[in-house]
C-alpha positions in Angstrom: 124.3 81.9 69.4 128.1 81.3 69.2 131.3 83.2 69.7 131.4 84.0 66.0 128.2 86.0 66.4 129.8 88.1 69.2 132.8 88.7 66.8 130.3 89.8 64.1 128.8 92.3 66.5 132.2 93.7 67.2 132.8 94.1 63.4 129.4 95.8 63.1 130.5 98.2 65.8 133.6 99.2 63.8 131.8 99.4 60.4 128.4 101.0 61.4 129.3 102.7 64.7 126.7 100.7 66.6 127.8 99.8 70.1 128.2 96.1 70.7 127.0 96.4 74.3 123.9 98.3 73.2 123.1 95.6 70.6 123.5 92.8 73.2 121.3 94.7 75.7 118.7 95.1 72.9 118.9 91.4 72.1 118.5 90.4 75.8 115.4 92.6 76.1 113.9 91.1 72.9 114.7 87.6 74.2 112.7 88.2 77.4 109.7 88.9 75.3 110.4 85.9 73.1 110.7 83.6 76.1 107.4 84.8 77.6 105.7 84.5 74.3 107.0 81.1 73.3 106.8 79.4 76.7 103.6 81.0 78.0 105.5 82.3 81.0 104.3 85.1 83.3 107.6 84.8 85.3 109.8 87.7 86.0 112.9 86.7 84.0 116.3 87.9 83.1 118.3 86.9 80.0 122.1 86.9 80.0 124.3 86.7 77.0 127.9 85.8 77.7 130.0 88.6 76.0 132.8 86.1 75.2 131.1 82.8 74.2 127.7 84.0 73.1 126.0 81.5 75.4 122.4 82.5 76.3 120.8 81.7 79.7 117.4 82.6 81.1 116.9 83.2 84.8 113.6 83.3 86.7 113.8 86.1 89.3 111.8 85.4 92.5 111.4 87.5 95.6 112.1 85.8 99.0 108.9 85.8 101.2 107.7 84.1 104.3 104.6 82.6 102.7 104.4 82.0 98.9 101.2 83.2 97.2 102.4 83.1 93.6 105.2 80.5 93.0 106.0 82.1 89.6 107.2 85.3 91.3 108.0 84.2 94.9 110.1 81.7 96.8 110.0 80.8 100.5 112.8 81.8 102.8 113.5 78.1 103.6 113.7 77.1 99.9 116.0 80.1 99.2 118.3 79.2 102.1 118.7 75.7 100.7 120.4 77.3 97.8 122.3 79.9 99.8 122.0 80.3 103.6 122.7 84.1 103.3 119.4 84.9 101.6 117.1 87.3 103.6 113.5 88.3 103.2 112.8 90.5 100.1 116.1 89.4 98.4 115.9 88.4 94.8 116.7 84.8 93.9 117.7 83.9 90.3 117.0 80.4 89.1 118.1 79.2 85.7 115.2 78.1 83.5 116.8 78.1 80.1 114.7 75.9 77.8 116.4 73.1 75.8 115.7 74.6 72.3 116.1 78.3 73.4 119.2 78.7 71.2 117.1 78.6 68.0 114.8 81.3 69.3 117.8 83.3 70.5 119.4 83.2 67.0 116.3 84.2 65.2 115.6 87.1 67.6 119.2 88.3 67.5 119.1 88.4 63.7 115.9 90.5 63.8 117.2 92.9 66.4 120.5 93.4 64.7 118.8 94.0 61.3 116.5 96.5 62.8 119.3 98.3 64.6 121.4 98.5 61.5 118.4 100.0 59.6 117.8 102.5 62.4 121.5 103.4 62.5 121.6 104.0 58.7 118.5 106.1 58.9 120.0 108.2 61.7 123.2 108.6 59.7 121.3 109.8 56.6 119.1 112.1 58.8 122.2 113.7 60.3 123.9 114.0 56.9 120.9 115.8 55.3 120.2 117.9 58.4 123.6 119.5 57.8 122.6 120.1 54.2 119.4 122.0 54.8 119.3 125.2 52.6 121.7 123.6 50.1 121.3 122.8 46.4 121.1 119.1 45.5 120.9 117.1 42.2 118.5 114.3 41.9 116.6 112.0 39.4 112.8 112.0 39.3 111.6 108.4 40.0 107.8 108.7 40.1 105.0 111.1 41.0 101.6 111.1 42.6 98.9 113.7 43.0 100.9 115.6 45.6 104.7 115.0 45.1 107.5 114.1 42.8 109.7 111.5 44.3 113.4 112.4 43.6 116.3 109.9 44.0 119.0 111.7 46.0 121.3 108.7 46.3 120.8 107.2 49.7 117.4 108.5 50.2 114.3 109.7 48.3 113.4 113.4 48.4 109.9 114.9 48.2 109.3 117.7 45.8 105.7 118.9 46.3 103.9 120.0 43.1 103.2 123.3 44.9 107.0 123.8 45.1 107.5 123.5 41.3 107.4 126.5 38.9 104.2 127.3 36.9 104.0 124.9 33.9 106.9 122.8 35.1 106.4 119.1 34.6 108.8 116.2 35.2 108.8 112.6 34.0 110.7 109.5 35.2 114.4 109.8 34.7 114.5 113.6 34.5 117.5 115.2 36.3 116.6 118.1 38.5 118.3 120.7 40.7 116.4 121.4 43.9 116.8 123.3 47.2 116.5 121.4 50.5 114.0 123.2 52.6 113.4 120.9 55.5 114.7 117.5 56.9 112.4 115.6 59.2 112.5 112.3 61.1 109.7 109.8 60.5 109.0 106.2 61.3 110.0 105.2 57.8 113.3 107.2 58.0 114.3 110.8 57.2 112.0 112.8 54.9 113.8 115.4 52.7 111.6 118.2 51.4 112.7 119.9 48.2 111.7 123.1 46.4 112.1 124.7 43.0 110.4 128.0 44.0 112.4 128.9 47.1 114.5 132.1 46.8 117.4 130.0 48.3 117.5 128.0 45.0 118.3 131.2 43.1 121.0 132.1 45.6 122.7 128.7 45.4 122.5 128.8 41.6 124.4 132.1 41.5 127.0 130.7 43.9 127.6 127.9 41.4 127.9 130.3 38.4 129.7 133.3 40.1 133.0 132.5 41.8 133.0 135.9 43.4 129.8 135.0 45.3 131.1 131.6 46.3 134.4 133.1 47.7 132.6 136.0 49.5 133.9 138.8 47.3 130.4 139.6 46.1 127.5 139.1 48.6 123.8 138.6 47.8 122.0 140.9 50.2 118.4 140.3 49.3 116.3 138.3 46.9 112.6 138.8 45.9 111.2 136.0 43.7 108.0 135.1 41.9 109.1 131.7 40.7 109.1 131.0 37.0 108.3 134.6 36.2 110.7 137.2 37.6 113.2 137.8 40.3 115.2 140.6 41.7 118.6 140.1 43.3 120.4 142.8 45.2 124.2 142.4 45.3 127.1 144.1 47.1 130.8 143.9 46.5 133.2 143.7 49.5 136.1 144.6 47.1 135.8 148.2 45.6 137.6 147.0 42.5 134.9 144.4 41.7 131.7 145.4 40.1 129.0 143.2 41.8 126.4 143.5 39.0 129.0 142.8 36.3 130.3 139.8 38.1 126.9 138.3 38.3 126.0 139.1 34.7 129.2 137.7 33.4 130.9 138.1 30.0 128.1 138.8 27.4 125.6 137.8 30.1 126.8 134.2 30.2 126.6 133.7 34.0 123.1 135.0 34.5 121.9 133.3 31.4 123.0 129.9 32.8 120.8 130.6 35.9 117.9 131.8 33.7 118.1 128.5 31.7 118.0 126.4 34.8 114.9 128.3 35.9 113.2 127.7 32.6 113.4 131.4 31.4 112.7 133.2 34.6 113.6 136.8 34.2 116.3 138.1 36.7 117.0 141.7 37.5 120.4 142.1 39.2 120.6 145.4 41.1 123.3 147.1 43.2 122.7 147.1 46.9 123.0 150.3 48.9 122.8 151.1 52.6 121.1 154.4 51.5 117.4 153.4 51.5 116.4 156.0 48.8 119.2 154.8 46.5 118.3 151.1 47.1 114.6 151.7 46.3 115.6 153.6 43.1 117.8 150.7 42.1 115.2 148.1 42.9 112.7 149.6 40.4 115.1 148.7 37.5 114.8 148.7 34.6 112.8 151.9 35.1 114.6 155.2 35.6 113.8 157.1 38.8 113.6 160.9 39.1 113.3 161.2 42.9 112.6 159.2 46.0 110.9 160.7 49.1 111.2 158.6 52.3 108.6 158.5 55.1 110.4 156.8 57.9 107.5 156.4 60.3 105.2 154.7 57.8 108.3 152.9 56.2 107.0 154.1 52.9 108.6 155.7 49.9 107.1 157.9 47.3 108.9 157.4 44.0 108.7 159.7 41.0 109.4 158.3 37.5 109.3 159.8 34.0 105.8 159.8 32.5 106.8 157.4 29.7 108.2 154.9 32.2 105.4 154.7 34.7 104.0 151.4 33.3 107.6 150.0 33.2 108.2 150.9 36.9 104.9 149.4 37.9 105.3 146.3 35.7 102.8 143.9 34.3 100.0 143.5 36.9 102.2 145.4 39.3 104.9 142.8 39.4 108.0 145.1 39.2 106.7 147.4 42.0 105.7 144.3 44.1 109.1 142.7 43.8 110.8 146.0 44.6 108.8 146.4 47.7 109.5 142.8 48.7 113.3 143.2 48.0 113.6 146.4 50.0 111.0 145.7 52.7 109.5 149.1 52.1 106.1 150.2 50.8 106.5 152.0 47.5 104.1 154.5 46.0 105.0 155.2 42.4 103.9 158.4 40.7 104.7 159.8 37.2 106.3 163.3 37.0 103.0 164.9 35.8 101.1 163.2 38.7 103.7 164.4 41.2 103.6 167.9 39.8 99.9 168.0 40.0 99.9 166.8 43.6 102.6 169.4 44.4 100.5 172.2 42.9 97.4 171.1 44.7 99.4 171.0 48.0 100.7 174.6 47.3 97.2 175.8 46.5 95.8 174.3 49.7 98.6 175.9 51.7 97.9 179.3 50.2 94.2 179.0 51.0 94.8 178.1 54.6 97.2 181.0 54.9 94.5 183.4 53.4 91.9 182.1 55.8 94.3 182.6 58.7 94.9 186.2 57.6 91.1 186.9 57.6 
């Protein structure tokens, strides 16, 4: 190696942020292995690279002993004192054993070590960058697919979009542009792994942030999301400004804002409801588009009994129970839905039962 190589390491330090000293120490460690491998040596050696000139030297390290049993690792006290009279027993003597053609091996090894460290540094930088971007929306281009994943080009790295994280019926081909949500960033031996999703509720939140400036700047806040990807979602919103209607802001003029989100999610239906700190009001709102007659709260069971008009019972429950299921998920309350006639019948039965118990008590 030459002084130019040392200068190149200094330039790498500036451009890639890889310490020159750490690189040189790594090269020295690799050269020890290279020396032992190429020269069949079992000696204890040290490699030294001059930080100014780039000169490489190999030193055999031997322990000073009275009687030598292994000349590869030991040196007698008399022999040591011939080199320096100050040596004592158990001192370490270093003897230069640099082979004549070691420069060629040193250059090859240095190139391999530097290339590996650059690759590791770039991977670490990508990992740190994407770790800070967890839970964010990202655009990518589908490159290929196998039985488990779509592989999405994210620029400096490839992301993994599992088939299980795509919406029902959603298929991508090579070259398709796709918006995804970063769910997880992991380190691996091959570099950072970026896991993506199209079904995560966070995707819906980020899409609304793109479309609704009032959400992006914090005027309107998304308080809760319940989603069955590709079919239907409910989003509860609250305004921190009394002059701003949170639902209207999300819907947009003639429904333009919410329609852009719906289009990105391939027609997924989205109910936008007004958040309320009053549980009964929140539950009533969550069953939209159904109207609600009354809500009875049972705190201990964290359950609510909701009464709706007879003609809206099926609307409140939804197809295969979807509307009620999403409302329960959004509010985190169990919801028991009754029609007005069912509720009236239950009330009459309860009154009759009470009267009978009172009559029995009188007897």
